[in-house]
N, C-alpha and C positions, 0 to 999 in steps of 0.2 A: 600465535602462529605468524610471526613476521618473516619476511623473506630474508634469507641469509645475505650478508654483504657481498657485493660483486655481481649479483644476479640483476638482469635488467628489470625494470619495473613491469608489473603485470599490465597487459594491454587492456584498454577500456573496451567495453562491450556495449556499444550504443544500440545495436539492433535488438538484442534481448530486452534491454531496458525500454526501448520504444514499444516493443510488443506488449510488455507488461503494463506500460502506461495506457496503451490503447485498450487493453483488456479491462483495466481499472475504470477507464472512462465509459466503456460499454456497460460494465456492471452498474456504475453510478447513474448512468443515463436512465436505466429502468428502475433501479431500486430507490432512488431519492423521491421521485413522484409517488411511488407506491407507499413509501414510508410516510410521506406527508398525508396522503389520503387515509392511511390507516390511523394516524394520530388524530386527524380531524373526525373520522368516524367514531373513534373511541371517546371523544369528548376531551381530548388532551389529558388523559389519565397519566399520572406521572410515571407509573410502571411501564406503560407502553412507550412513552417518550424516552425514558431511560434505556429501554431495550433497543429501540430503533437507533438512537444516537450512539449507543455503545457498540452495536453491531457494525454500524457504518465506520466508526472510529477504528475498530479492530481491523476491518478489511482494508481501509485506507492506509492505516499505519503499517500493517503487515506487507501488503503488496508494494506500497511506496518505499519501504525500507529495502525490500529485495531488489526493486528496480534501481534504487540508489546504489546498492552494492555492485550491480552490474555496470552502472554508468561510471562509478568512481574506481572501478577495478579493485574492489576490496573483497575480502572474505571475512566471515564472522570470526572475530578474534584478532584481526589485524589492527585493532585499535580504532576502527572507524565505525 
């Protein structure tokens, strides 16, 4: 889904991107210490470590990608 020639470029959307980044920071502010405490309490079992790191990577990757799409004025399928 690229924009047809002759149309102006899509405007950037820094406000929604900033809101998503603030929401992501708030989520990580509480979830990272909780994940570390959980991993320490479990004795650093590899299943717990894998689940905690994987969950944080999915949230960070997903919300970070959506925030970047807003910031860069992209849509999924634009090649970005």
